[in-house]
C-alpha positions in Angstrom: -49.1 95.9 -8.0 -45.1 96.0 -8.9 -43.4 92.8 -10.8 -39.7 92.2 -10.2 -37.9 92.3 -6.8 -38.9 94.2 -4.2 -37.4 97.7 -3.2 -36.3 98.6 0.1 -39.5 101.1 1.7 -38.3 104.7 1.6 -41.0 105.8 4.3 -38.4 104.3 6.8 -35.1 105.2 7.9 -33.2 102.9 5.5 -29.6 101.1 6.5 -27.3 103.3 5.4 -24.9 100.2 5.9 -21.5 100.4 4.1 -20.3 97.4 2.4 -17.3 95.8 0.6 -16.6 96.8 -3.0 -15.7 93.8 -4.7 -13.4 95.2 -7.8 -10.7 93.2 -10.3 -7.1 93.3 -9.6 -5.9 96.4 -11.4 -5.3 95.8 -15.2 -7.0 92.3 -14.5 -9.7 91.2 -16.3 -13.0 90.1 -15.1 -13.5 86.7 -14.4 -15.5 84.0 -16.4 -18.7 82.9 -14.2 -20.7 85.1 -12.2 -21.3 83.9 -8.5 -23.9 86.2 -7.7 -27.5 87.0 -9.3 -28.8 90.4 -11.3 -28.3 93.4 -9.2 -31.8 95.5 -8.2 -33.9 96.6 -10.2 -33.8 100.1 -11.5 -37.2 101.0 -13.1 -39.3 103.8 -11.0 -36.6 104.9 -8.1 -37.8 107.4 -6.2 -38.3 110.8 -6.3 -36.8 113.1 -3.6 -36.1 116.5 -2.5 -33.7 119.0 -2.3 -33.8 119.7 1.1 -34.9 117.0 3.8 -36.9 117.9 6.8 -36.4 114.7 8.6 -34.0 113.9 12.0 -30.3 112.9 10.5 -27.9 111.1 12.2 -25.0 112.8 10.8 -21.9 110.6 11.0 -23.8 107.5 10.2 -25.5 109.5 7.3 -22.6 111.3 6.1 -19.9 108.5 6.6 -22.2 106.6 4.4 -22.4 109.0 1.5 -18.9 109.1 2.2 -18.3 105.2 1.1 -21.1 104.5 -1.6 -20.1 108.0 -3.3 -16.9 106.6 -3.7 -17.3 102.9 -4.6 -20.0 103.7 -7.0 -17.1 105.9 -8.6 -14.8 103.0 -8.7 -17.1 101.0 -10.6 -17.7 103.6 -12.9 -13.9 104.6 -13.6 -13.6 100.3 -14.2 -16.0 100.6 -16.5 -14.6 103.4 -18.6 -11.0 102.2 -18.0 -12.6 99.2 -20.2 -13.5 101.6 -23.1 -10.1 103.4 -23.2 -8.2 100.1 -22.6 -9.8 98.7 -25.4 -9.9 101.1 -27.7 -6.3 102.5 -27.2 -5.7 105.5 -29.6 -8.6 104.4 -31.8 -11.4 106.2 -31.8 -14.5 104.5 -29.5 -17.7 103.5 -30.8 -21.1 105.8 -30.9 -21.8 103.3 -27.8 -18.9 103.6 -25.9 -19.2 107.3 -26.5 -22.0 107.3 -24.7 -21.6 105.0 -21.9 -18.0 107.1 -20.9 -20.4 110.3 -21.0 -22.6 108.7 -18.7 -20.1 107.4 -16.5 -18.1 110.8 -16.2 -21.7 112.1 -15.1 -22.5 109.6 -12.9 -19.1 110.4 -11.6 -19.8 113.8 -11.0 -23.2 113.2 -9.3 -21.2 110.9 -6.8 -18.9 113.9 -6.2 -22.1 116.2 -5.0 -23.7 112.7 -3.4 -20.5 113.1 -1.0 -19.4 116.5 -0.5 -23.3 116.8 1.0 -21.7 116.6 4.1 -21.5 119.8 5.8 -18.0 121.4 6.0 -17.8 121.4 9.7 -18.0 117.3 10.4 -15.9 116.9 6.9 -13.2 118.8 8.9 -14.5 117.3 12.2 -15.2 113.4 11.4 -14.3 112.2 8.1 -10.9 113.8 6.8 -9.9 113.4 10.3 -10.5 109.5 9.7 -8.6 109.6 6.5 -5.4 111.6 8.2 -5.7 108.8 10.7 -5.1 106.4 7.6 -2.4 108.1 5.9 -1.5 111.6 6.7 -0.8 112.2 3.1 -4.3 110.5 2.1 -5.3 111.4 -1.1 -7.3 110.8 -4.2 -4.3 110.4 -6.1 -4.3 107.0 -5.0 -7.3 106.1 -6.1 -5.8 102.7 -8.2 -9.4 102.6 -10.6 -8.2 106.2 -11.8 -5.4 106.2 -13.5 -6.5 104.6 -16.2 -8.7 107.5 -17.1 -6.5 109.7 -16.1 -6.0 111.1 -19.4 -9.5 111.2 -20.7 -10.5 114.1 -18.2 -7.8 116.2 -19.2 -8.1 116.1 -23.1 -5.2 114.3 -23.9 -6.4 110.9 -26.1 -6.2 112.3 -29.8 -9.9 110.9 -30.7 -11.4 113.6 -28.5 -10.9 116.0 -30.8 -13.3 114.4 -32.8 -16.9 116.1 -33.5 -18.5 112.8 -31.9 -17.1 113.6 -28.7 -19.2 116.9 -28.5 -21.4 115.2 -25.7 -18.2 113.4 -23.5 -16.4 117.0 -23.8 -19.5 118.6 -22.0 -19.4 116.0 -19.4 -16.1 116.0 -18.6 -16.4 120.3 -18.4 -19.3 119.8 -16.0 -17.0 117.2 -14.2 -13.9 120.2 -13.7 -17.4 122.2 -12.4 -18.5 120.2 -10.1 -14.6 119.5 -8.4 -14.0 122.7 -8.3 -17.6 123.9 -6.3 -17.3 121.0 -4.1 -13.4 121.9 -3.3 -14.4 125.5 -2.1 -17.2 124.2 -0.6 -15.0 121.4 1.6 -11.9 123.2 1.6 -12.1 126.3 0.7 -7.9 127.0 1.6 -7.5 124.4 -1.3 -4.8 122.7 0.9 -5.7 118.8 0.9 -3.8 116.4 3.1 -0.9 115.7 0.6 -0.2 119.3 0.0 -0.2 119.9 4.0 2.2 116.7 4.8 5.6 118.8 4.6 8.0 116.4 1.9 5.1 113.7 0.8 4.0 116.3 -2.6 6.9 114.6 -5.1 6.4 111.5 -3.9 4.9 108.7 -6.3 1.7 106.6 -5.8 3.1 103.1 -4.3 1.1 99.6 -4.3 1.0 100.4 -0.9 -0.7 103.5 -0.8 -3.1 102.0 -3.7 -4.2 99.5 -1.0 -3.9 101.9 1.9 -7.1 103.6 -0.5 -8.8 100.3 -0.9 -9.0 99.9 2.4 -10.0 102.8 3.5 -13.1 102.3 0.8 -14.0 98.8 1.8 -12.4 97.4 -1.6 -11.3 94.0 -2.0 -9.6 93.1 -5.3 -10.8 89.5 -6.0 -11.6 87.3 -9.4 -14.8 89.0 -10.3 -17.2 89.0 -13.2 -18.5 91.4 -15.0 -21.8 90.6 -14.6 -21.4 90.6 -10.5 -19.7 94.2 -11.6 -22.8 95.8 -12.8 -25.1 93.8 -9.8 -22.4 95.8 -7.4 -23.4 99.1 -8.9 -26.8 98.6 -9.3 -27.7 97.5 -5.8 -26.0 100.7 -5.0 -28.0 103.3 -6.9 -31.0 101.5 -5.4 -29.6 101.9 -1.7 -28.4 105.5 -2.5 -32.1 106.5 -3.9 -33.7 104.8 -0.8 -30.7 107.8 1.2 -31.9 110.4 -0.8 -35.9 110.1 -0.5 -35.7 109.8 2.9 -33.4 112.3 3.8 -33.3 114.6 0.8 -30.2 115.7 -1.3 -29.1 118.4 1.3 -30.5 117.2 4.6 -31.2 119.5 7.6 -28.1 119.2 10.3 -27.9 121.8 13.0 -30.8 123.6 11.9 -29.9 124.2 8.8 -29.0 122.7 5.2 -25.8 123.1 3.8 -26.2 123.0 -0.4 -23.5 122.7 -2.3 -24.4 123.6 -5.9 -27.8 125.0 -5.1 -26.1 128.2 -3.3 -25.1 129.7 -6.5 -26.9 129.6 -9.8 -25.5 127.5 -12.3 -27.3 126.4 -14.9 -25.3 123.8 -16.3 -24.7 121.8 -13.1 -28.9 121.9 -12.0 -29.4 118.6 -13.7 -26.6 116.6 -11.5 -28.6 118.0 -8.3 -32.1 117.1 -9.2 -31.3 114.0 -11.2 -29.2 112.0 -9.2 -30.4 108.5 -9.5 -31.4 109.1 -13.0 -28.0 109.9 -14.0 -27.1 106.8 -12.4 -29.3 104.7 -13.7 -28.4 105.6 -17.2 -24.8 104.9 -16.5 -25.8 101.8 -14.4 -27.5 100.4 -17.9 -24.7 101.0 -20.1 -22.4 99.8 -18.0 -24.5 96.2 -17.9 -24.6 96.1 -21.5 -20.9 96.9 -22.5 -18.5 93.9 -21.8 -14.8 93.2 -23.6 -13.7 89.7 -24.1 -10.1 89.2 -23.4 -7.1 90.2 -21.0 -6.4 93.7 -19.9 -2.9 95.0 -20.3 
């Protein structure tokens, strides 16, 4: 017998229904009170196979993965920003460093999950939809990434401290994962931003950030920290159900389309084999870390 909230069955086709993500305003603090109950139970997430054998509705599945992977990343980025804004130039605590490293690995896993879309499908459907939102649509417009950009570039002075060894390794894995995925999806290396003449050097306006939020179904409103954590937990459980049903790399047009397994890389294999577990660790650390007071 199992206890706690019931899990969605993995023997039937998961809903794969994108939903709204609610986040605080950029630079704003959390609301004081939660308007929602706890998130889904993260214990005993189902196992999954790398290569799926079930029939898939490709457009529905990969659109869901593109949105869900990005939304989970946004929640992780917000949690990371809480640490770097709170600490400023001071070395984070051991627990905070654990949270940062876990969230970076969670973000890497979401890069991988989102990029399981076959290259031809990505260009025919997902990239086309982004270009329709704006011809220069770019990940550089993601508002929640701005406070942590320096972290990924190793620019905080405290990142030279020996206690940051695990964080440094996670950032290196993230960079490596990003390179693999860029090669997989856009082998010519040219983003929509780079292909749109005369826009590369323009700054990121609030309008562009709003376009980015709107594309990924993200709404800015008062949100408690508990609500942020619950939204993250719910998405991790839904993602695990998707993987258990379809596998990490579903069969599309008679073959699989692996990103990382096509190139043996021992340093990145845990990201491939442990996606829900990686996210569960990050989500539990997010749930237990909360800062009081307004953010600058």
